[in-house]
C-alpha positions in Angstrom: 53.6 12.4 -33.4 52.7 9.0 -32.0 49.7 7.9 -29.9 50.9 6.6 -26.6 48.0 4.1 -26.4 47.7 2.4 -29.9 50.9 3.5 -31.5 49.3 5.3 -34.4 51.6 7.8 -36.1 50.8 11.0 -37.9 53.1 13.6 -39.5 50.2 15.9 -40.4 50.3 18.7 -37.9 46.7 19.7 -38.7 45.4 16.2 -37.8 47.4 16.1 -34.5 45.8 19.4 -33.3 42.7 17.3 -32.4 44.7 14.8 -30.4 44.4 14.7 -26.6 47.3 15.2 -24.2 47.5 14.4 -20.5 50.1 14.2 -17.8 50.4 10.9 -16.0 53.0 10.5 -13.2 54.8 13.5 -14.4 55.1 12.2 -18.0 53.2 13.9 -20.9 51.1 11.4 -22.9 49.4 12.0 -26.3 46.4 10.1 -27.6 44.9 10.0 -31.1 41.3 11.0 -31.8 40.1 7.4 -31.9 41.6 6.4 -28.6 40.4 9.7 -27.1 36.8 9.0 -28.1 37.0 5.4 -27.0 38.4 6.2 -23.5 36.8 9.6 -23.0 35.2 8.7 -19.6 38.5 7.3 -18.3 40.4 10.4 -19.4 37.9 12.8 -17.9 38.0 10.7 -14.7 41.8 11.2 -14.7 42.5 7.4 -14.6 45.9 6.3 -15.6 46.0 4.7 -19.1 47.1 1.4 -17.5 43.5 1.1 -16.1 41.9 1.4 -19.5 
């Protein structure tokens, strides 16, 4: 799995269970835990990742 924001990759399924997913403009996006923590307010506010 690859983070759609920073490009981090992980093959460990247990680690990716904590990753955040969202749907932006009909496309599913996945974010690693670090990006999720950094941009938590923007994610909760449902801002597109282009505004982060």
